[in-house]
N, CA, C, O and the ligand as a Tripos MOL2 file, in Angstrom:
@<TRIPOS>MOLECULE
protein
  265   263    67     0     0
PROTEIN
NO_CHARGES

@<TRIPOS>ATOM
      1 N          93.6080  105.4740   86.6320 N.3       1 MET1
      2 CA         93.1800  106.2420   87.8010 C.3       1 MET1
      3 C          93.4080  105.4390   89.0840 C.2       1 MET1
      4 O          93.1400  104.2400   89.1510 O.2       1 MET1
      5 N          93.8960  106.1240   90.0650 N.am      2 LYS2
      6 CA         94.1860  105.4450   91.3250 C.3       2 LYS2
      7 C          92.9100  105.2090   92.1280 C.2       2 LYS2
      8 O          91.9720  106.0050   92.0830 O.2       2 LYS2
      9 N          92.8950  104.0990   92.8630 N.am      3 SER3
     10 CA         91.7160  103.7650   93.6580 C.3       3 SER3
     11 C          91.6010  104.6860   94.8710 C.2       3 SER3
     12 O          92.5810  105.2940   95.3020 O.2       3 SER3
     13 N          90.4140  104.7730   95.4010 N.am      4 ILE4
     14 CA         90.1480  105.6100   96.5740 C.3       4 ILE4
     15 C          90.9410  105.0860   97.7750 C.2       4 ILE4
     16 O          91.4050  105.8580   98.6140 O.2       4 ILE4
     17 N          91.0860  103.7680   97.8380 N.am      5 LYS5
     18 CA         91.8470  103.1480   98.9290 C.3       5 LYS5
     19 C          93.3030  103.6190   98.8790 C.2       5 LYS5
     20 O          93.9140  103.9490   99.8960 O.2       5 LYS5
     21 N          93.8270  103.6340   97.6620 N.am      6 HIS6
     22 CA         95.1990  104.0780   97.4760 C.3       6 HIS6
     23 C          95.3460  105.5410   97.8950 C.2       6 HIS6
     24 O          96.2900  105.9060   98.5950 O.2       6 HIS6
     25 N          94.3980  106.3700   97.4540 N.am      7 LEU7
     26 CA         94.4630  107.7900   97.7940 C.3       7 LEU7
     27 C          94.3980  108.0100   99.3010 C.2       7 LEU7
     28 O          95.1810  108.7820   99.8530 O.2       7 LEU7
     29 N          93.4670  107.3320   99.9640 N.am      8 LEU8
     30 CA         93.3310  107.4860  101.4140 C.3       8 LEU8
     31 C          94.5710  106.9570  102.1290 C.2       8 LEU8
     32 O          95.0200  107.5280  103.1230 O.2       8 LEU8
     33 N          95.1100  105.8720  101.6170 N.am      9 GLY9
     34 CA         96.2950  105.2690  102.2290 C.3       9 GLY9
     35 C          97.4940  106.1910  102.2050 C.2       9 GLY9
     36 O          98.3350  106.1650  103.1030 O.2       9 GLY9
     37 N          97.5630  107.0090  101.1650 N.am     10 HIS10
     38 CA         98.7180  107.8890  101.0480 C.3      10 HIS10
     39 C          98.4410  109.3030  101.5190 C.2      10 HIS10
     40 O          99.2280  110.2240  101.2980 O.2      10 HIS10
     41 N          97.3100  109.4470  102.1680 N.am     11 TRP11
     42 CA         96.9640  110.6990  102.8280 C.3      11 TRP11
     43 C          97.9890  110.9400  103.9430 C.2      11 TRP11
     44 O          98.3880  112.0690  104.2250 O.2      11 TRP11
     45 N          98.3900  109.8390  104.5530 N.am     12 LEU12
     46 CA         99.3990  109.8790  105.5950 C.3      12 LEU12
     47 C         100.6890  109.3570  104.9500 C.2      12 LEU12
     48 O         100.6850  108.2830  104.3490 O.2      12 LEU12
     49 N         101.7750  110.0970  105.0690 N.am     13 SER13
     50 CA        103.0320  109.6250  104.4960 C.3      13 SER13
     51 C         103.6240  108.5520  105.4110 C.2      13 SER13
     52 O         103.2080  108.4160  106.5610 O.2      13 SER13
     53 N         104.5890  107.7940  104.9010 N.am     14 CYS14
     54 CA        105.2300  106.7670  105.7210 C.3      14 CYS14
     55 C         105.8840  107.3940  106.9450 C.2      14 CYS14
     56 O         105.8750  106.8180  108.0330 O.2      14 CYS14
     57 N         106.4390  108.5610  106.7570 N.am     15 LYS15
     58 CA        107.1000  109.2460  107.8600 C.3      15 LYS15
     59 C         106.0780  109.5520  108.9560 C.2      15 LYS15
     60 O         106.3170  109.2720  110.1310 O.2      15 LYS15
     61 N         104.9570  110.1200  108.5710 N.am     16 ASP16
     62 CA        103.9070  110.4330  109.5430 C.3      16 ASP16
     63 C         103.3130  109.1740  110.1550 C.2      16 ASP16
     64 O         103.0580  109.1170  111.3580 O.2      16 ASP16
     65 N         103.0960  108.1670  109.3180 N.am     17 ALA17
     66 CA        102.5060  106.9220  109.8080 C.3      17 ALA17
     67 C         103.4030  106.2790  110.8610 C.2      17 ALA17
     68 O         102.9150  105.8220  111.8940 O.2      17 ALA17
     69 N         104.7260  106.2380  110.6040 N.am     18 SER18
     70 CA        105.6120  105.6060  111.5810 C.3      18 SER18
     71 C         105.6740  106.4260  112.8630 C.2      18 SER18
     72 O         105.8740  105.8770  113.9470 O.2      18 SER18
     73 N         105.5040  107.7370  112.7410 N.am     19 ARG19
     74 CA        105.4800  108.5700  113.9420 C.3      19 ARG19
     75 C         104.2360  108.2650  114.7680 C.2      19 ARG19
     76 O         104.3130  108.1360  115.9900 O.2      19 ARG19
     77 N         103.1010  108.1530  114.1060 N.am     20 VAL20
     78 CA        101.8570  107.8250  114.8140 C.3      20 VAL20
     79 C         101.9560  106.4430  115.4630 C.2      20 VAL20
     80 O         101.4920  106.2470  116.5860 O.2      20 VAL20
     81 N         102.5660  105.4790  114.7470 N.am     21 VAL21
     82 CA        102.7380  104.1340  115.2910 C.3      21 VAL21
     83 C         103.5770  104.1820  116.5730 C.2      21 VAL21
     84 O         103.2460  103.5140  117.5520 O.2      21 VAL21
     85 N         104.6510  104.9620  116.5700 N.am     22 SER22
     86 CA        105.4800  105.0750  117.7720 C.3      22 SER22
     87 C         104.7310  105.7670  118.8940 C.2      22 SER22
     88 O         104.8280  105.3660  120.0530 O.2      22 SER22
     89 N         103.9850  106.8070  118.5510 N.am     23 GLN23
     90 CA        103.2310  107.5280  119.5820 C.3      23 GLN23
     91 C         102.1620  106.6550  120.2020 C.2      23 GLN23
     92 O         101.8200  106.8190  121.3720 O.2      23 GLN23
     93 N         101.6370  105.7320  119.4240 N.am     24 ALA24
     94 CA        100.5890  104.8400  119.9250 C.3      24 ALA24
     95 C         101.0820  104.0010  121.1010 C.2      24 ALA24
     96 O         100.2800  103.4910  121.8830 O.2      24 ALA24
     97 N         102.4120  103.8590  121.2250 N.am     25 GLN25
     98 CA        102.9650  103.1010  122.3470 C.3      25 GLN25
     99 C         102.8920  103.9090  123.6490 C.2      25 GLN25
    100 O         102.8560  103.3440  124.7420 O.2      25 GLN25
    101 N         102.8700  105.2340  123.5130 N.am     26 GLU26
    102 CA        102.9090  106.0820  124.7010 C.3      26 GLU26
    103 C         101.5790  106.7150  125.0860 C.2      26 GLU26
    104 O         101.3330  107.0130  126.2540 O.2      26 GLU26
    105 N         100.7400  106.9110  124.1000 N.am     27 ARG27
    106 CA         99.4580  107.5610  124.4060 C.3      27 ARG27
    107 C          98.3850  106.9090  123.5550 C.2      27 ARG27
    108 O          98.6830  106.2290  122.5730 O.2      27 ARG27
    109 N          97.1330  107.1220  123.9400 N.am     28 SER28
    110 CA         96.0880  106.5460  123.1090 C.3      28 SER28
    111 C          95.7590  107.5230  121.9840 C.2      28 SER28
    112 O          95.6740  108.7320  122.1970 O.2      28 SER28
    113 N          95.5810  106.9860  120.8080 N.am     29 LEU29
    114 CA         95.3200  107.8040  119.6350 C.3      29 LEU29
    115 C          93.8460  108.1780  119.5580 C.2      29 LEU29
    116 O          92.9800  107.4790  120.0840 O.2      29 LEU29
    117 N          93.5870  109.2770  118.9020 N.am     30 SER30
    118 CA         92.1880  109.6460  118.6700 C.3      30 SER30
    119 C          91.6130  108.7220  117.6050 C.2      30 SER30
    120 O          92.3520  108.0790  116.8590 O.2      30 SER30
    121 N          90.2970  108.6640  117.5440 N.am     31 ALA31
    122 CA         89.6500  107.7900  116.5600 C.3      31 ALA31
    123 C          90.0820  108.1790  115.1480 C.2      31 ALA31
    124 O          90.2700  107.3160  114.2900 O.2      31 ALA31
    125 N          90.2350  109.4610  114.9170 N.am     32 PHE32
    126 CA         90.6360  109.9690  113.6060 C.3      32 PHE32
    127 C          92.0560  109.5140  113.2490 C.2      32 PHE32
    128 O          92.3120  109.0670  112.1310 O.2      32 PHE32
    129 N          92.9670  109.6340  114.2100 N.am     33 GLU33
    130 CA         94.3470  109.1970  113.9730 C.3      33 GLU33
    131 C          94.4060  107.7000  113.6940 C.2      33 GLU33
    132 O          95.1170  107.2530  112.7950 O.2      33 GLU33
    133 N          93.6470  106.9290  114.4780 N.am     34 ARG34
    134 CA         93.6240  105.4760  114.2840 C.3      34 ARG34
    135 C          93.0940  105.1230  112.9030 C.2      34 ARG34
    136 O          93.6160  104.2300  112.2350 O.2      34 ARG34
    137 N          92.0680  105.8230  112.4890 N.am     35 TRP35
    138 CA         91.4520  105.5620  111.1920 C.3      35 TRP35
    139 C          92.4400  105.8790  110.0660 C.2      35 TRP35
    140 O          92.6000  105.0990  109.1270 O.2      35 TRP35
    141 N          93.0920  107.0250  110.1760 N.am     36 ARG36
    142 CA         94.0700  107.4090  109.1530 C.3      36 ARG36
    143 C          95.2180  106.4030  109.0940 C.2      36 ARG36
    144 O          95.6860  106.0410  108.0150 O.2      36 ARG36
    145 N          95.6660  105.9550  110.2790 N.am     37 LEU37
    146 CA         96.7460  104.9720  110.3410 C.3      37 LEU37
    147 C          96.3130  103.6500  109.7120 C.2      37 LEU37
    148 O          97.0650  103.0530  108.9410 O.2      37 LEU37
    149 N          95.0970  103.1890  110.0390 N.am     38 ARG38
    150 CA         94.5710  101.9350  109.4560 C.3      38 ARG38
    151 C          94.5640  102.0230  107.9320 C.2      38 ARG38
    152 O          94.9460  101.0820  107.2360 O.2      38 ARG38
    153 N          94.1190  103.1780  107.4320 N.am     39 MET39
    154 CA         94.0540  103.3880  105.9810 C.3      39 MET39
    155 C          95.4440  103.2610  105.3640 C.2      39 MET39
    156 O          95.6090  102.6690  104.2980 O.2      39 MET39
    157 N          96.4280  103.8180  106.0410 N.am     40 HIS40
    158 CA         97.7920  103.7520  105.5200 C.3      40 HIS40
    159 C          98.3290  102.3260  105.5960 C.2      40 HIS40
    160 O          98.9270  101.8250  104.6430 O.2      40 HIS40
    161 N          98.1090  101.6820  106.7320 N.am     41 LEU41
    162 CA         98.6220  100.3150  106.8980 C.3      41 LEU41
    163 C          97.9980   99.3540  105.8840 C.2      41 LEU41
    164 O          98.6170   98.3640  105.4940 O.2      41 LEU41
    165 N          96.7710   99.6540  105.4630 N.am     42 ALA42
    166 CA         96.0960   98.7880  104.4890 C.3      42 ALA42
    167 C          96.8080   98.7700  103.1390 C.2      42 ALA42
    168 O          96.6880   97.8060  102.3830 O.2      42 ALA42
    169 N          97.5470   99.8330  102.8390 N.am     43 VAL43
    170 CA         98.2280   99.8830  101.5460 C.3      43 VAL43
    171 C          99.7530   99.8430  101.6640 C.2      43 VAL43
    172 O         100.4470   99.8000  100.6490 O.2      43 VAL43
    173 N         100.2790   99.8560  102.8840 N.am     44 CYS44
    174 CA        101.7280   99.9590  103.0460 C.3      44 CYS44
    175 C         102.3060   98.8100  103.8920 C.2      44 CYS44
    176 O         102.0900   98.7380  105.1010 O.2      44 CYS44
    177 N         103.0410   97.9260  103.2240 N.am     45 ASP45
    178 CA        103.6490   96.7780  103.9100 C.3      45 ASP45
    179 C         104.7460   97.2020  104.8630 C.2      45 ASP45
    180 O         104.9200   96.6250  105.9360 O.2      45 ASP45
    181 N         105.4770   98.2150  104.4550 N.am     46 LYS46
    182 CA        106.6100   98.6730  105.2490 C.3      46 LYS46
    183 C         106.1510   99.1250  106.6350 C.2      46 LYS46
    184 O         106.7320   98.7250  107.6430 O.2      46 LYS46
    185 N         105.1160   99.9520  106.6860 N.am     47 CYS47
    186 CA        104.6270  100.4560  107.9620 C.3      47 CYS47
    187 C         103.8900   99.3720  108.7470 C.2      47 CYS47
    188 O         103.9030   99.3820  109.9780 O.2      47 CYS47
    189 N         103.2470   98.4370  108.0420 N.am     48 THR48
    190 CA        102.5970   97.3120  108.7150 C.3      48 THR48
    191 C         103.6440   96.4950  109.4660 C.2      48 THR48
    192 O         103.4350   96.1040  110.6140 O.2      48 THR48
    193 N         104.7750   96.2420  108.8030 N.am     49 ARG49
    194 CA        105.8610   95.4950  109.4570 C.3      49 ARG49
    195 C         106.4080   96.2640  110.6400 C.2      49 ARG49
    196 O         106.6980   95.6860  111.6870 O.2      49 ARG49
    197 N         106.5480   97.5760  110.4700 N.am     50 PHE50
    198 CA        107.0560   98.4200  111.5470 C.3      50 PHE50
    199 C         106.1300   98.3560  112.7570 C.2      50 PHE50
    200 O         106.5910   98.2430  113.8930 O.2      50 PHE50
    201 N         104.8230   98.4290  112.5080 N.am     51 GLU51
    202 CA        103.8600   98.3780  113.6070 C.3      51 GLU51
    203 C         103.9330   97.0320  114.3220 C.2      51 GLU51
    204 O         103.8890   96.9760  115.5510 O.2      51 GLU51
    205 N         104.0460   95.9400  113.5490 N.am     52 ARG52
    206 CA        104.1280   94.6030  114.1510 C.3      52 ARG52
    207 C         105.3680   94.4730  115.0200 C.2      52 ARG52
    208 O         105.3290   93.8990  116.1080 O.2      52 ARG52
    209 N         106.4750   95.0210  114.5130 N.am     53 GLN53
    210 CA        107.7280   94.9730  115.2670 C.3      53 GLN53
    211 C         107.5890   95.6840  116.6050 C.2      53 GLN53
    212 O         107.9950   95.1650  117.6450 O.2      53 GLN53
    213 N         107.0090   96.8800  116.5620 N.am     54 LEU54
    214 CA        106.8290   97.6460  117.7930 C.3      54 LEU54
    215 C         105.9170   96.9150  118.7640 C.2      54 LEU54
    216 O         106.1830   96.8680  119.9650 O.2      54 LEU54
    217 N         104.8430   96.3460  118.2390 N.am     55 GLN55
    218 CA        103.9110   95.6150  119.0950 C.3      55 GLN55
    219 C         104.5900   94.4190  119.7280 C.2      55 GLN55
    220 O         104.3830   94.1130  120.9020 O.2      55 GLN55
    221 N         105.4060   93.7490  118.9310 N.am     56 PHE56
    222 CA        106.1280   92.5780  119.4160 C.3      56 PHE56
    223 C         107.0870   92.9830  120.5340 C.2      56 PHE56
    224 O         107.1840   92.3130  121.5620 O.2      56 PHE56
    225 N         107.7930   94.0910  120.3130 N.am     57 MET57
    226 CA        108.7360   94.5680  121.3090 C.3      57 MET57
    227 C         108.0360   94.9770  122.5940 C.2      57 MET57
    228 O         108.5170   94.7150  123.6960 O.2      57 MET57
    229 N         106.8750   95.6330  122.4260 N.am     58 ARG58
    230 CA        106.1250   96.0710  123.5940 C.3      58 ARG58
    231 C         105.6350   94.8740  124.4090 C.2      58 ARG58
    232 O         105.6950   94.8820  125.6380 O.2      58 ARG58
    233 N         105.1520   93.8510  123.7110 N.am     59 GLU59
    234 CA        104.7150   92.6130  124.3650 C.3      59 GLU59
    235 C         105.8570   91.9670  125.1300 C.2      59 GLU59
    236 O         105.7000   91.5600  126.2810 O.2      59 GLU59
    237 N         107.0130   91.8770  124.4730 N.am     60 ALA60
    238 CA        108.1850   91.2480  125.0700 C.3      60 ALA60
    239 C         108.6130   91.9990  126.3230 C.2      60 ALA60
    240 O         108.9730   91.3960  127.3340 O.2      60 ALA60
    241 N         108.5700   93.3120  126.2420 N.am     61 LEU61
    242 CA        108.9590   94.1630  127.3570 C.3      61 LEU61
    243 C         107.9950   93.9930  128.5250 C.2      61 LEU61
    244 O         108.4010   93.9430  129.6860 O.2      61 LEU61
    245 N         106.7170   93.9050  128.1940 N.am     62 ARG62
    246 CA        105.6930   93.7490  129.2170 C.3      62 ARG62
    247 C         105.8710   92.4200  129.9540 C.2      62 ARG62
    248 O         105.7480   92.3500  131.1760 O.2      62 ARG62
    249 N         106.1630   91.3700  129.1830 N.am     63 ARG63
    250 CA        106.3640   90.0530  129.7930 C.3      63 ARG63
    251 C         107.6150   90.0400  130.6630 C.2      63 ARG63
    252 O         107.6630   89.3940  131.7100 O.2      63 ARG63
    253 N         108.6050   90.7590  130.2070 N.am     64 TYR64
    254 CA        109.8670   90.8320  130.9220 C.3      64 TYR64
    255 C         109.6710   91.5280  132.2670 C.2      64 TYR64
    256 O         110.2440   91.1240  133.2790 O.2      64 TYR64
    257 N         108.8480   92.5870  132.2580 N.am     65 ARG65
    258 CA        108.6110   93.3750  133.4620 C.3      65 ARG65
    259 C         107.7770   92.6330  134.5060 C.2      65 ARG65
    260 O         108.0190   92.7550  135.7070 O.2      65 ARG65
    261 N         106.8070   91.8760  134.0420 N.am     66 SER66
    262 CA        105.8940   91.2550  135.0020 C.3      66 SER66
    263 C         106.4480   89.9510  135.5780 C.2      66 SER66
    264 O         105.7930   89.3120  136.4010 O.2      66 SER66
    265 ZN        104.0370  103.4960  104.9880 Zn       67 ZN67
@<TRIPOS>BOND
     1     1     2 1
     2     2     3 1
     3     3     4 2
     4     3     5 am
     5     5     6 1
     6     6     7 1
     7     7     8 2
     8     7     9 am
     9     9    10 1
    10    10    11 1
    11    11    12 2
    12    11    13 am
    13    13    14 1
    14    14    15 1
    15    15    16 2
    16    15    17 am
    17    17    18 1
    18    18    19 1
    19    19    20 2
    20    19    21 am
    21    21    22 1
    22    22    23 1
    23    23    24 2
    24    23    25 am
    25    25    26 1
    26    26    27 1
    27    27    28 2
    28    27    29 am
    29    29    30 1
    30    30    31 1
    31    31    32 2
    32    31    33 am
    33    33    34 1
    34    34    35 1
    35    35    36 2
    36    35    37 am
    37    37    38 1
    38    38    39 1
    39    39    40 2
    40    39    41 am
    41    41    42 1
    42    42    43 1
    43    43    44 2
    44    43    45 am
    45    45    46 1
    46    46    47 1
    47    47    48 2
    48    47    49 am
    49    49    50 1
    50    50    51 1
    51    51    52 2
    52    51    53 am
    53    53    54 1
    54    54    55 1
    55    55    56 2
    56    55    57 am
    57    57    58 1
    58    58    59 1
    59    59    60 2
    60    59    61 am
    61    61    62 1
    62    62    63 1
    63    63    64 2
    64    63    65 am
    65    65    66 1
    66    66    67 1
    67    67    68 2
    68    67    69 am
    69    69    70 1
    70    70    71 1
    71    71    72 2
    72    71    73 am
    73    73    74 1
    74    74    75 1
    75    75    76 2
    76    75    77 am
    77    77    78 1
    78    78    79 1
    79    79    80 2
    80    79    81 am
    81    81    82 1
    82    82    83 1
    83    83    84 2
    84    83    85 am
    85    85    86 1
    86    86    87 1
    87    87    88 2
    88    87    89 am
    89    89    90 1
    90    90    91 1
    91    91    92 2
    92    91    93 am
    93    93    94 1
    94    94    95 1
    95    95    96 2
    96    95    97 am
    97    97    98 1
    98    98    99 1
    99    99   100 2
   100    99   101 am
   101   101   102 1
   102   102   103 1
   103   103   104 2
   104   103   105 am
   105   105   106 1
   106   106   107 1
   107   107   108 2
   108   107   109 am
   109   109   110 1
   110   110   111 1
   111   111   112 2
   112   111   113 am
   113   113   114 1
   114   114   115 1
   115   115   116 2
   116   115   117 am
   117   117   118 1
   118   118   119 1
   119   119   120 2
   120   119   121 am
   121   121   122 1
   122   122   123 1
   123   123   124 2
   124   123   125 am
   125   125   126 1
   126   126   127 1
   127   127   128 2
   128   127   129 am
   129   129   130 1
   130   130   131 1
   131   131   132 2
   132   131   133 am
   133   133   134 1
   134   134   135 1
   135   135   136 2
   136   135   137 am
   137   137   138 1
   138   138   139 1
   139   139   140 2
   140   139   141 am
   141   141   142 1
   142   142   143 1
   143   143   144 2
   144   143   145 am
   145   145   146 1
   146   146   147 1
   147   147   148 2
   148   147   149 am
   149   149   150 1
   150   150   151 1
   151   151   152 2
   152   151   153 am
   153   153   154 1
   154   154   155 1
   155   155   156 2
   156   155   157 am
   157   157   158 1
   158   158   159 1
   159   159   160 2
   160   159   161 am
   161   161   162 1
   162   162   163 1
   163   163   164 2
   164   163   165 am
   165   165   166 1
   166   166   167 1
   167   167   168 2
   168   167   169 am
   169   169   170 1
   170   170   171 1
   171   171   172 2
   172   171   173 am
   173   173   174 1
   174   174   175 1
   175   175   176 2
   176   175   177 am
   177   177   178 1
   178   178   179 1
   179   179   180 2
   180   179   181 am
   181   181   182 1
   182   182   183 1
   183   183   184 2
   184   183   185 am
   185   185   186 1
   186   186   187 1
   187   187   188 2
   188   187   189 am
   189   189   190 1
   190   190   191 1
   191   191   192 2
   192   191   193 am
   193   193   194 1
   194   194   195 1
   195   195   196 2
   196   195   197 am
   197   197   198 1
   198   198   199 1
   199   199   200 2
   200   199   201 am
   201   201   202 1
   202   202   203 1
   203   203   204 2
   204   203   205 am
   205   205   206 1
   206   206   207 1
   207   207   208 2
   208   207   209 am
   209   209   210 1
   210   210   211 1
   211   211   212 2
   212   211   213 am
   213   213   214 1
   214   214   215 1
   215   215   216 2
   216   215   217 am
   217   217   218 1
   218   218   219 1
   219   219   220 2
   220   219   221 am
   221   221   222 1
   222   222   223 1
   223   223   224 2
   224   223   225 am
   225   225   226 1
   226   226   227 1
   227   227   228 2
   228   227   229 am
   229   229   230 1
   230   230   231 1
   231   231   232 2
   232   231   233 am
   233   233   234 1
   234   234   235 1
   235   235   236 2
   236   235   237 am
   237   237   238 1
   238   238   239 1
   239   239   240 2
   240   239   241 am
   241   241   242 1
   242   242   243 1
   243   243   244 2
   244   243   245 am
   245   245   246 1
   246   246   247 1
   247   247   248 2
   248   247   249 am
   249   249   250 1
   250   250   251 1
   251   251   252 2
   252   251   253 am
   253   253   254 1
   254   254   255 1
   255   255   256 2
   256   255   257 am
   257   257   258 1
   258   258   259 1
   259   259   260 2
   260   259   261 am
   261   261   262 1
   262   262   263 1
   263   263   264 2
@<TRIPOS>SUBSTRUCTURE
     1 MET1         2 RESIDUE 1 A MET
     2 LYS2         6 RESIDUE 1 A LYS
     3 SER3        10 RESIDUE 1 A SER
     4 ILE4        14 RESIDUE 1 A ILE
     5 LYS5        18 RESIDUE 1 A LYS
     6 HIS6        22 RESIDUE 1 A HIS
     7 LEU7        26 RESIDUE 1 A LEU
     8 LEU8        30 RESIDUE 1 A LEU
     9 GLY9        34 RESIDUE 1 A GLY
    10 HIS10       38 RESIDUE 1 A HIS
    11 TRP11       42 RESIDUE 1 A TRP
    12 LEU12       46 RESIDUE 1 A LEU
    13 SER13       50 RESIDUE 1 A SER
    14 CYS14       54 RESIDUE 1 A CYS
    15 LYS15       58 RESIDUE 1 A LYS
    16 ASP16       62 RESIDUE 1 A ASP
    17 ALA17       66 RESIDUE 1 A ALA
    18 SER18       70 RESIDUE 1 A SER
    19 ARG19       74 RESIDUE 1 A ARG
    20 VAL20       78 RESIDUE 1 A VAL
    21 VAL21       82 RESIDUE 1 A VAL
    22 SER22       86 RESIDUE 1 A SER
    23 GLN23       90 RESIDUE 1 A GLN
    24 ALA24       94 RESIDUE 1 A ALA
    25 GLN25       98 RESIDUE 1 A GLN
    26 GLU26      102 RESIDUE 1 A GLU
    27 ARG27      106 RESIDUE 1 A ARG
    28 SER28      110 RESIDUE 1 A SER
    29 LEU29      114 RESIDUE 1 A LEU
    30 SER30      118 RESIDUE 1 A SER
    31 ALA31      122 RESIDUE 1 A ALA
    32 PHE32      126 RESIDUE 1 A PHE
    33 GLU33      130 RESIDUE 1 A GLU
    34 ARG34      134 RESIDUE 1 A ARG
    35 TRP35      138 RESIDUE 1 A TRP
    36 ARG36      142 RESIDUE 1 A ARG
    37 LEU37      146 RESIDUE 1 A LEU
    38 ARG38      150 RESIDUE 1 A ARG
    39 MET39      154 RESIDUE 1 A MET
    40 HIS40      158 RESIDUE 1 A HIS
    41 LEU41      162 RESIDUE 1 A LEU
    42 ALA42      166 RESIDUE 1 A ALA
    43 VAL43      170 RESIDUE 1 A VAL
    44 CYS44      174 RESIDUE 1 A CYS
    45 ASP45      178 RESIDUE 1 A ASP
    46 LYS46      182 RESIDUE 1 A LYS
    47 CYS47      186 RESIDUE 1 A CYS
    48 THR48      190 RESIDUE 1 A THR
    49 ARG49      194 RESIDUE 1 A ARG
    50 PHE50      198 RESIDUE 1 A PHE
    51 GLU51      202 RESIDUE 1 A GLU
    52 ARG52      206 RESIDUE 1 A ARG
    53 GLN53      210 RESIDUE 1 A GLN
    54 LEU54      214 RESIDUE 1 A LEU
    55 GLN55      218 RESIDUE 1 A GLN
    56 PHE56      222 RESIDUE 1 A PHE
    57 MET57      226 RESIDUE 1 A MET
    58 ARG58      230 RESIDUE 1 A ARG
    59 GLU59      234 RESIDUE 1 A GLU
    60 ALA60      238 RESIDUE 1 A ALA
    61 LEU61      242 RESIDUE 1 A LEU
    62 ARG62      246 RESIDUE 1 A ARG
    63 ARG63      250 RESIDUE 1 A ARG
    64 TYR64      254 RESIDUE 1 A TYR
    65 ARG65      258 RESIDUE 1 A ARG
    66 SER66      262 RESIDUE 1 A SER
    67 ZN67       265 GROUP 0 **** ****
């Protein structure tokens, strides 16, 4: 039987999770969206790496601009 963490993590597909991660760069997410994303990132290395990459790029861009 799959764990509850696993089930919640896959409530959001990788496709949806990466979309939410990209949207997070442009707008603030609702508490519900953030929670669902956290649940997915807790079980998915691929999307965790994607989020880190985006954050890194955003930081770099911000430093470049200022
Ligand atoms: Zn994923």
